[in-house]
C-alpha positions as CSV (number, residue, x, y, z in Angstrom):
1,M,-1.2,12.5,-24.6
2,T,-2.3,10.7,-21.4
3,S,-0.8,7.3,-22.0
4,I,2.0,5.9,-24.1
5,R,-0.2,2.8,-25.0
6,D,-3.8,1.7,-24.9
7,H,-4.9,0.4,-21.5
8,S,-6.0,-3.1,-20.7
9,A,-9.7,-3.8,-21.3
10,D,-9.8,-5.5,-17.9
11,P,-8.8,-3.2,-15.1
12,D,-8.4,-6.1,-12.6
13,A,-6.1,-8.0,-14.9
14,H,-4.1,-4.8,-15.3
15,V,-3.8,-4.5,-11.5
16,A,-2.8,-8.1,-11.2
17,R,0.1,-7.5,-13.6
18,V,1.2,-4.4,-11.7
19,R,1.2,-6.5,-8.4
20,E,3.3,-9.3,-10.0
21,N,5.8,-6.8,-11.3
22,Y,6.3,-5.0,-8.0
23,D,6.5,-8.2,-6.1
24,S,9.6,-8.9,-8.3
25,R,11.1,-5.4,-7.6
26,V,11.2,-5.2,-3.8
27,G,15.0,-5.1,-3.7
28,Q,15.1,-2.1,-6.1
29,W,12.7,-0.1,-3.9
30,Q,14.6,-0.9,-0.7
31,T,17.7,0.8,-2.2
32,I,16.3,3.4,-4.6
33,Y,16.5,6.3,-2.1
34,S,20.2,5.8,-1.8
35,G,20.7,5.1,-5.5
36,Q,22.9,7.1,-7.8
37,T,21.1,7.0,-11.2
38,F,19.2,10.0,-12.6
39,H,15.9,8.0,-12.1
40,D,16.9,7.4,-8.5
41,H,17.5,11.2,-8.1
42,V,14.1,12.0,-9.4
43,I,12.4,9.5,-7.0
44,Q,14.4,11.0,-4.1
45,R,13.5,14.5,-5.1
46,R,9.9,13.6,-5.4
47,M,9.7,12.4,-1.8
48,Q,11.6,15.5,-0.6
49,R,9.1,17.9,-2.3
50,C,6.1,16.0,-0.9
51,L,7.6,16.1,2.6
52,E,8.2,19.8,2.1
53,A,4.5,20.2,1.4
54,I,3.5,18.3,4.5
55,D,5.9,20.5,6.6
56,Q,4.6,23.7,5.1
57,V,0.9,23.0,5.3
58,G,0.8,21.0,8.5
59,P,-1.9,18.9,10.1
60,V,-5.6,19.7,10.4
61,G,-5.4,20.6,14.1
62,D,-2.7,21.8,16.4
63,A,-0.8,18.6,16.4
64,P,0.0,15.8,13.9
65,G,-2.9,13.4,13.6
66,R,-3.2,10.4,11.2
67,A,-1.5,10.0,7.8
68,L,-1.9,7.3,5.1
69,D,0.7,6.5,2.5
70,V,-0.8,4.6,-0.5
71,G,1.6,2.6,-2.7
72,C,4.1,2.7,0.1
73,G,6.8,0.7,-1.6
74,A,9.5,-0.2,0.9
75,G,8.1,2.4,3.4
76,Q,10.6,5.3,3.2
77,M,8.0,8.0,2.7
78,A,5.7,6.5,5.4
79,L,8.7,6.4,7.9
80,E,9.5,10.1,7.2
81,V,5.9,11.0,7.9
82,R,6.0,9.0,11.1
83,R,9.1,10.8,12.3
84,R,7.1,14.0,11.9
85,G,4.8,12.8,14.7
86,Y,1.9,11.4,12.7
87,E,0.2,8.1,13.4
88,V,0.9,6.4,10.2
89,S,-0.9,3.8,8.1
90,A,0.7,2.4,4.9
91,V,-0.8,0.2,2.1
92,D,0.5,-1.4,-1.0
93,L,-0.9,-3.7,-3.6
94,S,2.3,-5.8,-3.5
95,E,2.7,-8.2,-0.5
96,G,6.4,-8.1,-1.1
97,M,6.4,-4.3,-0.7
98,V,4.2,-4.5,2.5
99,E,6.8,-6.9,4.0
100,A,9.6,-4.5,3.1
101,T,7.7,-1.6,4.7
102,R,7.3,-3.7,7.9
103,Q,11.1,-4.4,7.8
104,T,11.8,-0.7,7.3
105,F,9.8,0.3,10.4
106,A,11.1,-2.5,12.5
107,E,14.7,-1.5,11.7
108,A,13.9,2.1,12.6
109,G,12.2,1.1,15.9
110,E,8.9,2.7,14.7
111,T,5.4,1.4,14.5
112,A,2.7,1.7,11.8
113,D,-0.5,0.1,10.6
114,I,0.8,-1.6,7.4
115,R,-1.6,-3.5,5.2
116,T,-1.9,-5.1,1.7
117,A,-4.7,-3.2,-0.1
118,D,-6.0,-2.0,-3.4
119,M,-6.0,1.8,-3.7
120,R,-9.4,1.6,-5.3
121,A,-10.9,0.2,-2.1
122,L,-9.0,1.4,0.9
123,P,-9.7,-0.4,4.2
124,Y,-10.4,2.7,6.2
125,D,-13.5,4.7,7.3
126,A,-14.3,8.0,5.6
127,D,-12.9,11.2,7.1
128,T,-10.0,9.5,8.9
129,F,-6.7,11.0,7.8
130,D,-5.0,14.5,8.0
131,W,-2.8,13.5,5.0
132,V,-3.1,10.9,2.3
133,T,-0.1,10.6,0.0
134,G,0.2,8.6,-3.2
135,L,3.6,8.9,-4.7
136,G,4.0,7.2,-8.1
137,A,0.7,5.3,-7.6
138,I,-2.3,6.5,-9.5
139,E,-0.6,6.1,-12.9
140,Y,-0.9,2.3,-12.6
141,L,-4.7,2.3,-12.8
142,T,-6.7,2.4,-16.0
143,D,-8.8,5.1,-14.3
144,P,-6.6,7.2,-12.0
145,G,-9.6,9.2,-10.9
146,E,-10.9,6.2,-9.0
147,A,-7.9,6.3,-6.7
148,V,-8.1,10.1,-6.2
149,E,-11.8,9.8,-5.2
150,E,-10.9,7.0,-2.7
151,F,-8.0,9.2,-1.3
152,A,-10.5,12.0,-0.8
153,R,-13.1,9.7,0.9
154,V,-10.7,8.7,3.7
155,T,-9.3,12.3,4.2
156,R,-10.7,14.4,7.0
157,P,-12.4,17.7,6.1
158,G,-9.6,20.2,6.2
159,G,-7.1,17.5,5.4
160,H,-4.9,17.2,2.4
161,V,-4.2,14.8,-0.4
162,V,-0.8,14.6,-2.3
163,V,-0.7,12.7,-5.6
164,T,2.1,12.5,-8.1
165,S,2.2,11.5,-11.8
166,P,4.7,11.2,-14.6
167,N,4.3,14.3,-16.9
168,P,3.5,13.6,-20.6
169,Y,5.0,17.0,-21.6
170,R,8.3,16.6,-19.8
171,L,11.3,18.3,-21.4
172,A,13.1,14.9,-21.9
173,F,10.4,13.8,-24.3
174,A,10.6,16.9,-26.4
175,L,14.4,16.5,-26.7
176,D,14.2,12.8,-27.6
177,P,11.5,12.1,-30.1
178,I,13.3,8.9,-31.2
179,G,13.0,7.6,-27.6
180,V,9.4,8.6,-27.5
181,A,8.7,6.6,-30.7
182,M,10.6,3.6,-29.3
183,G,8.3,3.8,-26.3
184,V,5.2,4.0,-28.4
185,L,6.1,1.2,-30.8
186,G,7.8,-1.2,-28.5
187,P,6.2,-3.5,-25.9
188,P,5.9,-2.2,-22.3
189,P,9.0,-3.5,-20.5
190,T,7.0,-4.2,-17.4
191,G,4.2,-6.1,-19.2
192,Y,1.6,-3.4,-18.6
193,P,1.1,0.2,-19.7
194,R,1.6,3.2,-17.3
195,Q,-0.3,6.4,-17.7
196,Y,1.3,9.8,-18.2
197,I,-1.0,12.3,-16.6
198,S,-1.0,16.0,-17.5
199,A,-1.6,18.9,-15.1
200,A,-5.0,19.4,-16.6
201,K,-5.9,15.7,-16.0
202,L,-4.7,15.9,-12.4
203,R,-6.8,18.9,-11.7
204,G,-9.8,17.2,-13.3
205,Y,-9.4,14.2,-11.0
206,A,-9.2,16.5,-8.0
207,A,-12.3,18.3,-9.0
208,R,-14.1,15.0,-9.6
209,A,-13.2,13.9,-6.1
210,G,-14.4,17.2,-4.5
211,L,-11.0,18.4,-3.7
212,V,-9.6,22.0,-4.0
213,E,-6.2,22.4,-5.5
214,V,-3.6,24.0,-3.2
215,G,-0.7,23.8,-5.5
216,L,0.9,21.9,-8.4
217,L,4.6,21.5,-8.8
218,G,6.9,20.0,-11.4
219,H,10.3,18.5,-10.7
220,G,13.0,16.5,-12.4
221,V,14.3,18.3,-15.6
222,G,16.1,15.9,-17.9
223,P,18.0,13.8,-18.5
224,L,19.4,14.8,-21.9
225,Q,19.3,11.7,-24.1
226,V,18.9,10.4,-27.7
227,A,17.1,7.2,-28.4
228,K,16.9,6.7,-24.6
229,R,20.7,6.9,-24.3
230,P,21.9,9.6,-21.8
231,L,24.3,12.2,-23.3
232,L,25.7,13.1,-19.9
233,P,26.9,11.2,-16.8
234,P,24.2,10.8,-14.1
235,R,25.8,13.4,-11.7
236,A,25.9,16.0,-14.5
237,S,22.3,15.4,-15.3
238,M,21.4,15.7,-11.6
239,R,23.2,19.0,-11.3
240,I,21.4,20.4,-14.3
241,S,18.1,19.2,-12.9
242,H,18.7,20.7,-9.5
243,A,19.8,24.1,-11.1
244,A,16.6,24.1,-13.2
245,E,14.4,23.4,-10.1
246,T,16.2,26.2,-8.3
247,H,16.0,28.9,-10.9
248,L,13.1,28.2,-13.3
249,P,9.7,29.7,-12.5
250,L,7.3,27.2,-10.9
251,S,5.0,27.6,-14.0
252,W,7.8,26.4,-16.2
253,L,8.5,23.4,-14.0
254,S,4.9,22.3,-14.0
255,R,5.2,22.1,-17.8
256,L,8.7,20.7,-18.2
257,G,9.3,18.5,-15.1
258,A,9.5,14.7,-15.4
259,N,6.9,14.4,-12.6
260,L,4.1,16.4,-11.3
261,I,3.0,16.8,-7.6
262,M,-0.5,18.1,-6.7
263,V,-1.5,19.1,-3.2
264,A,-5.3,19.4,-2.7
265,R,-7.5,20.1,0.3
266,K,-10.8,18.4,1.3
267,P,-13.3,21.2,2.1
């Protein structure tokens, strides 16, 4: 299972629908990292885990160099990377999100190269960045491998790429087959399909791009629900998810987590 629905026959039309949808959701992404829903918690945890990878692996040289955040949303991830000493670039398909990122940096008194761009054709030279991050981005393409190849192109030799994807084998789907059926049979709420990308698919995209996998993590266990209706309050679901991430083996999390995170190196 790589997608809940068939993809658009026209990749550019698909991308245009994604842009329109995210232009209408700027407010949501400006507040999502302080939100209290289970979905907000998963998004927050996703960023934390990606930042932990950057902290653990470090830059190509002795000091932070350049970093690029693709699909930057309202700029929170890019800002955290900037605070780690990197010279930051950030791009998003949505002009509304680009303006929100500029606002985020201005309010923090920080600077960055912030542009509107399609992740399939990044406006940067090859071998430019120590880190390229794409959180919640590649699943919006009809061919996610195109983006991973482009991320690899602009990464320096010895640099790293971080990509995330929603996991088709997440525990929540196994526990709520009615909800899965509702998703398969109903129209996409955003007006376009989103891919669910397995660990095997992620590894295939990395190999296709000439990247070497460093690690693959799963995170976000839950929520428990029936017919898409949560059985527990958000805080209880968050506690269960945190406990699972703390105590379950990494191999289990990479199978059961709501999202997957892959770190890969450019040789």
